[in-house]
C-alpha positions, 0 to 999 in steps of 0.5 A, a space after each residue: 133697112 133704113 129702120 132696122 135695129 142697129 146691132 151691136 158687134 164685138 171689135 176683133 183683135 190685133 196682133 204683130 208677125 209671128 215666127 213659125 218656122 224656127 220652132 217647128 224646125 227644131 222639133 222635127 229635128 229634135 222629137 221626131 228624127 228627120 230632116 227639117 228642110 223636108 218640112 220647109 214647105 209646110 212651114 211657109 205654108 202654115 206661117 202664110 195661114 196665120 198672116 192672111 187670117 188674123 191680119 189681111 182678113 175683113 169682117 166678112 165670109 172670106 175673112 171667115 173662112 181664112 180663120 176657120 182654116 187657122 183655127 183648124 190647123 192649130 188644133 191638130 198643130 197642138 195635138 202634134 207639137 204640144 210641146 211647141 213654144 212660140 212668142 204670141 203678141 196680141 192687142 186686147 180688143 177693148 184697152 188696145 194693150 198687148 200681150 205676149 204669151 207662148 202657149 197655142 192655148 193663147 193663140 187659139 182662144 185669140 183666133 177663136 175671138 176674132 171668129 167671134 167678133 168676125 160672126 158678129 160683125 157679119 149678123 149685124 151687117 145684114 140686111 133683115 128685110 129680106 128672109 135670107 138675111 134674118 135667117 144669116 143673122 140669127 145663125 151668126 150672132 147664135 155661133 159668136 156665143 157659141 165661140 165665146 162659150 167656148 172661151 169662157 168653159 175651156 180658157 182658164 185665167 185670161 192674161 187680157 181683158 178681152 178675154 175674162 170671164 166677165 167680159 166674155 159673159 157680157 158679150 155673150 148677153 149682147 149677142 144673145 139679146 140681139 139674136 133673139 131681137 132678130 127672132 122677135 122682128 120674124 115674128 112681127 114682120 110674119 105677123 104671129 100670134 100676139 101671145 107669142 110675140 109678147 113672150 119673144 118681146 118680153 125676154 128680149 126687154 128681160 135681158 137687155 134690162 140684165 145688161 144694163 144693169 152688168 154695165 155699170 160695173 164696166 163704167 168706171 173700167 172705160 173697157 166698153 163703148 157708151 154708145 153699147 150703155 146707151 143702146 142697151 138701155 134704150 133697147 131694155 125699155 123699148 122692148 118692154 113697151 113692145 111685150 105691153 104692148 102685144 100683151 095687152 092685145 091678148 087680154 083684150 080679145 079676152 075680155 079683160 079690157 081693164 087690165 088692157 087698158 093699164 097694158 097699153 098704157 105701161 107700153 106708152 110710158 115705156 116708148 115715151 122714156 124710149 124715145 126721149 133717150 133715143 133722140 139724146 143718142 142721136 143727137 149725141 151720135 156724131 162720130 163713127 163707131 166701128 162696132 155700131 152702124 153709121 145710121 145708128 142714131 137716127 135708127 133708134 130714134 126712128 123705131 121708137 118713135 114708132 113703137 110710141 105712135 102705136 102705143 098711144 094711139 091704141 091706149 087712146 082708143 082703149 080708154 074710149 072703148 072703156 069710158 063709152 062701152 064697157 067701164 071696167 076697173 083698171 087694176 094696179 099696175 104694179 098688181 098685173 101679171 108678169 108677162 110669161 118669156 120665151 127663149 127662142 135662141 141657144 148658143 151654137 157651138 164650134 163643134 156643130 160649126 165645125 162639123 159642117 162639110 162646107 167648114 171642113 172643106 174650108 180648113 183643108 187637110 193637115 198641112 203636116 200630115 206627114 209628119 204623125 207621132 208616134 202615139 197617132 201610129 200607135 193607135 191607128 194600128 190598134 183602130 186597122 186591128 179593129 176593121 180587120 176583125 169586123 172584115 174577117 168576121 163578115 167573111 167568115 160568115 158570108 163563106 160559112 153560108 155559101 158553104 151551107 147553101 152549096 152542101 144543102 142543094 147538093 146533099 137534096 142532089 138538086 142540081 143533077 136531078 132538076 134535068 131528070 124531072 124537066 125531061 119528064 115534064 116534057 114527056 120525053 128523055 130531053 134533047 141532044 145527049 151532050 159529051 160529060 165534061 169529064 170526056 170533054 177533057 180527057 179528049 182534049 188532053 189526049 188531043 194535045 199529047 197526040 198533037 204533040 207526038 203520037 203513040 205510033 212514033 214513039 213505038 217506031 222509035 223505040 223499035 229502032 233503038 232496041 234493033 241498033 242495041 241488038 246489033 251492036 251487042 251482036 257486033 262485040 259478040 262476033 268480034 271477041 270471037 274472032 279475036 280469040 280464034 286467032 290467038 289460038 290459032 297462033 298458039 297452036 302455030 307456034 306451041 310453046 313458042 307462043 306466049 301471049 295469053 288467052 282472052 277469056 281471062 281477060 275478057 271476063 268483065 266485058 262478057 259479063 256486061 256484054 251477057 247482062 245487056 243481053 238479058 236486059 235487053 231479052 227481058 225488055 223485049 217481052 215488056 215491049 210486047 205487053 206493051 203494044 198488046 195494051 195498046 192495040 186493046 185501047 187504040 180503037 176506044 181513042 181513035 173513037 174518043 178523038 173522031 166526031 163519032 164521039 157524040 153519036 156515042 152519047 147519043 146512041 146510049 141514051 137513046 138505046 132501047 128508049 121509046 118516045 112515049 111519055 117516061 111516065 110510061 102510061 097506058 093508052 087509058 090513063 092520058 088525062 091523068 099523064 097530062 095531069 102529072 107532068 103538068 105538077 112536075 112541071 110546076 114543081 121544076 119552075 118553081 125550083 129554078 125561081 128559087 136556085 135563081 133566087 139563090 145565086 141573086 142573094 149569093 151575088 148580092 152577098 158579094 157586092 156588099 162584102 166588096 163595099 165594105 171592105 172598100 170603104 174600111 180600106 178607105 177608112 182613115 182615123 189618123 186626123 181625130 186621134 190627132 184632135 183626141 191627142 190628149 184624151 187617151 180614154 176616149 179612144 175605145 169610145 171614138 174607135 166604137 163610134 167610128 166602127 158604127 159607120 160599117 153597120 149599114 153593111 153588117 145588116 145587110 150581109 145579115 139579111 143576106 143570110 137570112 134570106 138565103 135559109 128561107 129560101 133553102 127551106 122552100 127548096 128543100 119542101 119542094 123538092 121533096 114533094 117533087 121526088 114523092 110525086 115522080 121519084 117512084 114511076 116507070 119514067 123514073 126508072 126508064 131515066 136511071 137506065 138512061 144514066 146507067 148506059 150513060 156511066 157505062 159509056 163513060 168508064 168505057 172510055 175511062 178505060 181507054 184513056 187510063 189504058 192510053 195514059 199507061 201506053 204512054 208512060 211506059 213507052 216514056 221509060 221503055 225509050 229511056 231504057 233503050 237509051 240508056 242501053 245505047 250509050 252502055 252498048 257504045 262504051 262497051 263496044 269502044 272498050 272492045 275496040 281498044 282491047 282488040 287493038 292492043 292484043 293484035 299489036 302484041 299478037 303481031 310482035 309476038 309473031 316476029 318473035 316466035 318466026 325468029 326463034 324458028 329459024 334460029 333452032 334448025 339443027 346443023 345434023 341431018 334430021 332424024 327419022 320420024 318416028 312411027 305416029 301412035 295406033 289410032 284411038 278406036 270409035 267412041 262407044 255409046 256409053 261415051 257418046 251418051 255422057 258427053 250429050 248429058 245437061 247437068 253432068 255428074 257427081 262422077 264425071 266421065 272422060 270424053 271419048 278420045 277425040 280422033 287423031 285429025 283434031 287440030 286444036 289439041 294442046 298435046 303437039 306431036 313429039 318432036 324429033 330425037 335431037 342432040 343434047 348439043 342441038 337441044 342445048 342451042 335452043 334459045 330459051 323462051 322469052 319470059 311471059 309478062 304477068 298481064 292483069 286481067 283485062 277490066 272494062 273502064 266503065 263497066 255500069 249495071 244494067 239500066 233499070 226497069 223501064 216497066 216497074 210502073 206497069 202493074 196495073 196492066 191486066 183485066 183493068 184494061 182488057 180481058 185476062 190474057 194468057 202469059 207468053 209462051 216460054 220459048 222452047 229450049 232446042 239443043 245446040 248441035 254437037 259441034 266439033 271437040 277440042 281437047 280443051 275441057 269444056 267451060 262449066 256453066 255460067 255462075 246464076 246472075 240476076 236474069 231480065 224477067 219477061 214479067 214485068 211485076 217480076 222485073 228486076 228480080 232473079 230468075 229461076 235457073 234454066 236448064 242448060 242447053 248443049 253449049 253448057 258443060 261441066 268442067 271435065 277433066 283432060 283425060 291422061 293419054 297412055 303413053 306410047 312407044 312412039 313417043 319419044 320426046 318428054 311431054 309439054 313444059 307445064 303452063 307458064 307462070 300467069 298462064 291459069 288454063 282452070 280460071 281461063 274456062 271458068 270466065 269465059 261463059 261469063 
């Protein structure tokens, strides 16, 4: 260290404090439209970063890192705030003159000068006797030259002397000469070949000689330290001496002893000049220079003295040898060929420096990372779309490969047929047959539904609802008949005094609803029977499906008529051939299994690579790079292309998986074809096919049972809904009938009181006359009249019914009253006027509920053998009832009936043959006048009492 050559370090600039906060806050508020207070912390961070870098840092590694960070933030800041203006005062490194500018470019150039000065100081201070120190010195001299070169190339019209092109060029020359000197020291210490050392020394001497000529232009300006000039002159002579010394060794070894002696003489001469100048420099170097080490004078003097001693000794030895041995002719020094030069040091660019990971870690994240310009956002979105296209393309390729593999295997039938050939290779039908997946799923579904609500429970509930509706409708019909009978009894009792309107015309709508509900109930009963029949046909299979015995069913279907011998079904004399063929089949199945495993691995690897690619793309962010290249819009496409190259390895791996899959599929296809040719047409294959057929039949059996079960459950659900709606309608109808009967009874009680009063007032004061002789009895009915009354369809010329016996109690023509005097007749009070009553209507008369079994069209041979339609119940004629004098009601109007067949449920039924209770309208026979009839015929019906309307509405 005491004798290493002194190195020149570039002096650093000085500066004053700068205010970043105000200008940045103004730009945030105006250009970005955000609240500047949200970025107060970032402004303080930037202020402190500059303070630490340019005022508080030294010329060491810590100062270097602070300057790295500040310059990196300046780069990003200039992209984000290109229009910012801040006063940057800097003092010249050589003249100390202060220069102030508002451009960030001036601040960046000054900071780069500081970084170059720091690098030169770090390189000059290294202990070059240590290999690591020598390596660091060589590296930092080169980076210093790179920083200075960047200033000269990118910052024109320098406002200060230290940043001028001439000064920067001279400084780059000094730094590169010193870097070459360091490399020369390394070669000398490692005792490299004299020819290489001579070339490097020649390069160093050439560079220092050029600098000594250039420095003369700055002598009168007082820019550089005078010690620099002297040191450069000393080194130009010193390294010239070293170059001649080592070149002389080369030519001496080559046999050119005369040339060698001349070169050794030149080396001694140059060394003497260098040593003489160094001695003067050491005597005058008394002050401390910040750019030179303190021992610069003694160090350079000692190194020149050593070189002079070596050169003198070597020249003396060469002179003696030449005089005694070689007697070579000495050429002129000017005629000697020039020594070749070797360039061993080049500047390291600033891009290479800042690309290093440790430098990026030192810079850290962007201080104003949350504040992104709109243009950068737009560019980032374009890049994101490029990444999305890449991902979509790879995903589509992966999905296509998966579909291709799956389709190829399904087309060949490998997955299903491989088990068959494995069983053949084992010599039997295989192990225990498992329940197929579909059957297991059906079993689980039915178990869940049965646990929630069993079919038997639904059947019992439907029967209960049906019975309740039937009871309700029967009660309604009975109540209406009782009410009508009571009304007619009172009419017979009080004769013309009874003015209550008959019930039939008032209950027309009620009876229509009652008949509609009853018909719907009868039609639904047939569908209920079909549901029950279908359930009985599938119940046993459903019970078997839900029981553990279903496994035995499939096992039996697989082993039925299947002997335990080989499926190849070979004869006894071919056992050896049987074993050989089974071995081949087993080998094929093993190889196919291995290929299928490789396909699974390829698919898994493709999925993992695709996942990694998605994660990598998701985490990729180029906003920082876009911000750095904001001033160069044309670089976006090249930047995007370079960044997308990061994902090329993933794309190549995905492409390799597709290629490998195709190869494996081709192998599987070949193996499968060979296997089918070997074992796909023998007796064993036929036996396997028979087994599969039985298995499919069993599955079909349970499929039919499951379908029937679902139809039954669906029918029961709709049936329950139907009966619930019919229950509600019946209850509503019952309430209407109850209200109607209550009103009729109240009216009847009132009319009974009025009729009794009128009868008491109508009793005559004179003795009653002898009643007239009753008319003779009618002859018994003839055979023709009896048959006419039994006619089911009536006739076009209706025959009057036979006259009723005289004891009929429901005759509307009462015996004539005793003859009364005109006076007595005039004393009778007139009957009360009969009010005109509207026909009673049901306030809620909805249509019957919809067909509950409309979806049961699938009933039939799909689930069981064809069943004969249910027998039509035989119509038994109702025994003749006691006839009254009222005409019988006409047959009911043909209305849409509820049909038993569920496929025609809800459609109009064909007309049914009338029963004994249905007769055509008959006219009341005109009774013959009697000599005993002294009273006029009864008065005509009162207003509103339409007898024909009453009877026509009854049956409805």
